[in-house]
N, C-alpha and C positions, 0 to 999 in steps of 0.2 A: 433324532434329534437335528433342529433344523439347525445349518450352521449360520454364524451371521449373516456371508454371504447370499446364502439361498433365501435368507427371511429378508434382505435387501430386495432381492430379484423379484420376490411375491407380493412384495408391496405392504410386508406384515411388519415393515420398523421402518423409522423415518428414512427418506432418502437425500438426496443430496440439496434439495432444499432447502431441508432442517440444518445442514451442516453448515449453509451460506450462511443462515440468519446467525449462527452460532459464530462465523468468523465476523460478519459486519457489527454484531456486539462490542466483542472484541475489541475491533479496531477504532470503533466511534470514541472507545475511551481513550484511545493516545492522544487522540487531538480535542480533548474537551476543554483545556488549557489555554487553548489559541485567542480567543476573544479576552479572555481574563489578563492577560500579561501586564495591560495597563493599570489593572486595579491591583495586580501585585506590586508595579513599581509604583503605586502611590502607598501601599500599606509598607512595603518594606524598602524601598528605595533602591534604584540600580538602574545602571545605563542601559542602551539599548544592545551594547555589547553584550552584556549579560544575557540578555534575552534570547540572542542566539548561540548563548554558550549553554544556556539551560534548555534548549532545544536540542542544541548537538549531542547534549548529554545523552536526551534519549536516543537519538541515531546510533552512538557507541556502545547504548545496552543493546540495542537490534544487532549489531555488527557484532558483539561478542556473544551472543547466543547463539548466531548463524555461525561463527567461527568452533562453538564448543562444540555446539548441539542442534546444526542444523539438520543431521543427516539422524537423530534418535529416532525419533519416528517412523523408521524405516525397519527400526530392530523392536521396542518396546510395545508399537501399535501408535494408534493416529488418538484416539481417546484418552488415554493418559496423559497427553503431552498437550492435548485442548484441555482436559483438567488443571493442570499445572498451570496453565498459560491463562486462565480463568482466575485462579489464586491469585497470581500475579497481577493482574488486574483487578482485585477486590482490594489487593493490599496497597496499589499504587493508589485508588480512589481515597482511603482512609489517610492517607501519607496528607492528601488533598485536603479533605474535612478537618484533620488536625494542625494543618500547617501552622507554624511559628514564625517563620523566617526561611530563608535559604537552605539549609540544610535537609531540612522537610522536602521542600521545592524540589532539589535536586535529586532527592530518595524516590521520590514520587518518578520523576519522568526517567531513572533509571528503570526502575520497577514495571514502568509502564512499556519501555524499550524491551526487555526481557521479554515481555507476553508478547508484545508485538512480533519478534523473533521468531517466539516458538509459533504462532498463530501462522506467520507467512509461508513454510513451509508445509506444517502438517496439516492447518485447514484448507490450504489450496489443494493438496494431493486427497484429501478425503472426500472434498466437492469433487474431484473430478472422479474419485474411484466408485464413489455412491451412483455414477449414473449407470443407469439400466443402457440395455441395447437401444440404440437410435437416439439416446438422450445425450453422449456425450458432446455436441455443438452448445445444448443449453446449458450444460454442466459447466465449459470453459467463460462462457459469459459470466454464469452465476458466480464463480470464482473469482473474476478479476472483477466484476461488479460489487460483490462483496466489499471484498479490499477496498477500494475506490469510494465505494457508495458511505461504506462506515466511516473512512476517513472526513469524509465530507460532513456526514450527520452530528459528527462530534460538536463543531463549532457552532453548527447553525443552533442545535439543543442549547447549547449551555450559553448562545448567544442572548436566545431568547429567554431561557431562564433568568439570568443574570439581568436581564433589563427590564423584566415587566412581572418576575415574580422576588419572591424575600429570601435572604442569604446568596447572595450573590455567588459567594466564593466556595458555599455548603452544597448549596440544592442539588447544581449538576451533578456531581459527584453521588449524593446520594441517590438522585436519578437514578446513574448509571449502576449502583451497586444491587438495586434492583434487577434490573436488566439482566446484572452478569449472572443474578439467582437464576432466573428463569432460561437463560443460557447453559445451565449445569444442570439443569433439568433435561433439557434436551439432548445436549450431551451422552447424558446417561441413558438415552434410549436409542442412541445411534449403533450401527451395527459398527462391529472392528472389522476394515478392511486389507489390514495386513495379516499374512496368513503367518501362522506359528510365532508372535510375537514371544520375543524373548527379551531377557535384562542384558543389557551392554556388561563388558569386564568392566569399561572404566570410561568416561568422559577425558578426550583430547582434544586440541587442536585439529579441526580439519583443514587439511589441506585443499585447494581450488583441484581435486583429482579429477576431471571430468572422463565419464564414460569414453570411447571412442567414438559412438555414435549420436554424442551432441557435442562434441568440438567444431562441426563444419558451420553450426547454427547457432553457440553459443554466444561468442565475441561481437560480432553485430546486433543483435539483440539486446545484449546485456548493456552496450555502449547506449542504445538507443535508451533504455529504459532508466538508464543514468541522467542522462540527458532531461527525459521528461520530471523524471524525481526532480531533479536540481529545482525546477518550476514550480513543483509541490512546494519544494520546502522554501521557496521565498516567500510563496503566499502564507503558509502555515506560520512561519517564524516574524516575518517582516510586514506584511502586507498590512494587517490591523492598526499598527504604528504609523502606518506611511496616512491609512484611511483618516486616525485620528490627526496627528501634526501636522500631516500639509493639506490633506482635504480638509479638515476644520469637522470630519464627521464623528460624533464621538456616541452614536447610540450603538450600545454592542450586538444589536439585534443585527443590524446592517453591516457590520463587522464581520459576524457569522455569514451573514449570507454571502460575503461577496466569496469568502474563502470557501464556502459551498459551492460556491459558482464554479471554479476551478473544478471539483471533484465530479460536479454534474457534466459539467463536456466532457470530464474523462471518462464517463460512464457512458457517455452518448456516443464518443467515438469507439470504445471497447465493442457497442453496440452493432456499428457500422463495421466494424472489422471482420466480424464473423461474416458479412454478406462480400464484401468485397476479397476476402482472402489474403494468407499471411506474406503472398507475394508483392503484392500489392500496398500491403496497409503498412509494413515498415516501412518503404521510403516514403509513402504517404502520409502518414504521421509523422513524420520526421519536417517533412514542407508544412503542414498546417501546422507545428509546433514552434518553427520559424516565424510566420505570420502572426501566432499567437505572443511570442516574446515581442515581435516588432511592435504591436499594441500596444504591449505594456509598457516598454520605452515610450511611448509616443505619451503615453498618459500620464507618465512621470515628467516627462518635458511642458506637458501643456498642461499640469494639475486637473486633470479631467478624469470625474468618476465614472461617467458611462463609458467611456474608452478604455479604462481597467477594468471595467466589468466584461464588456466585449472582451479584451485582451484573453481574460481568464477565462472565459468560455472558450475561445478558438484554442487557445494553449493546452487549454485540458482538454478536448478534444483529438489536439495531434498527440499528446502524452498518452491517451487513452487507447488509438489506432495503435501506436509503436508497440506500449504494453502488452496489450491482448495479442500483437499479432507474434512478439517477441517470446511471451511464455507459452503461448499455444506451440508455436517451434519447438523450444527448449522440452517442454513436457512432454511431446509428441515422440522426439525423436529419445528419451530417458527411456533405458528399459525398466521395467516396475520396480526392483528391487534395489533402486537408487533414485528412484523419481524425487524423493523427500529431499535428499541431499541436493540432487541437482537443482531443484527448483531454487533450494535454500541458498545457493551458489548464487542465483540467476537476480534473486532478493539481495543478498550481501551487496553486490554491484552497485544495484539500484539505490541502496541504505547509503555506502559512498557518496551518491549523489544529492541525495540528502543533506547530510552532515558537513561536506568539504566547503564546498560553493556559501553556504548559508553563512557558517564561522566569518568567510572570508566577506562577504556582505558587512556582516557584524566590524569587523574592524576597519573595513572602507568606512563604515557610516561615522566615525570617530574623526575621519579626518575629512572626508567629502560631502557629508550629511545623507539623508536616507534617498533623496533624490540623486543625487551622483554616483551612490554605493551600488543604486539601482539600474544605473543606466550601463555603470560597467560591467555588471552583473549579465546583465540582459546583451549584453554583445559579445561577450566571453560563449553563452550558450546558445546564442544564434551561428559563431561559426562551429562549435564540437556538432550541433544538431543538423547544418548545413553538411558538415564532412561527413559523417555516418549516414547522412541522406542518398549522397553520392557515391556512397560505397555499396549501400545496398542495393541501390538502383542497376550497379554495374555487376554485383557479385550477390543476386540474390540468394533467399535461404534456401538451401537443397532440402527442401520438405514440399507435398503437395499441400492443397487447400481441404483435404477432408481430415476433420477435426477426431473423426474417429482412431483409438488405441490402432497399433501396427496389428494385432491379433485380431481383432474383431474386421478389419479389414481383408485377413486374409480367408477368415472366415467365410465371411461374406464372396471372396473370391470363388473358395471352393464349392460355395451352393449354386454361385451362378452357372458354375462348369457343368455342375451334374444336374442342374437343370435342361 
């Protein structure tokens, strides 16, 4: 009888590309509401601060799952966790379809956050572990691109459907339910990559205990991810309101495309990170992120849509560079038995970057307006990104730029010596 790992190696079961597709579908559902907040404000009636609170509730859901169950896929296996995440994603879509006020809106976002928290660790680990020998670098890009690409496709899809199709507050989520069903079938076909999966005794809050092999690279990598995710949070929570209220652009497809642009830049940055290596990509990403934030601040000051898009692309590229470099360093340093939990800890820090600064922006908006709050936010994140960039420039991660797992590189070394 052929095991799941052997089947994956011989190509008889779907590989990392299918797992990445499941990951992307799951993450797309978490950003579907982004261009629709203006419609919800008209329908329900709430302030800009409440928009950021609704968004922060999602981040709180992510953080809760990462703390309670970030490493559960290391025990029970990747596939059961992916099925659970897809079920939560479907439940979230149903909450939005039958939404009748803030309670279901909040519940939908919390469930979406739970799903994202499960996807972040389990799906990333599954994509990396399903790579055949020689595919490790491609799988690393697929994992991060599926995450950021999925997050970007959500607002693009919902913006287009809301602007040009009927039922703007229902159809995007109905389409996503169909995609979730497709992803569930794909997950059923995926091989399990965890050896001897077993049922954990109980879920308990997970301390940020990191294996000794990871500690040297975790802090700079995670703080850089915090700064980059803060930019993503600004665009997914506040950018559509700024585009509509300050720039006077009411087309929902345009709003969704602007949010998509920052994730498009992120995906491009991740592609570049694989070429220039971890040691250069981490400080370089922080530098490009600073330039992007400066452009975003300029667009707020002069109310320019083209400069905002340019800042989104540039900032997203910097975020993607730093994000992939950090995730590569952390996942490569982590031992296989603790990889899911270590990756979840990395995402935990990153999602604090989405939640805390964005709520601050929402609160500042009440006093300073969108422009003043955005400028303050950009200045704070610029200081953080510069600090991290200078630190990793002086203390680069103690890893080489070979993205293959340690065991694979050791085997290759033995093969070379024998030859």
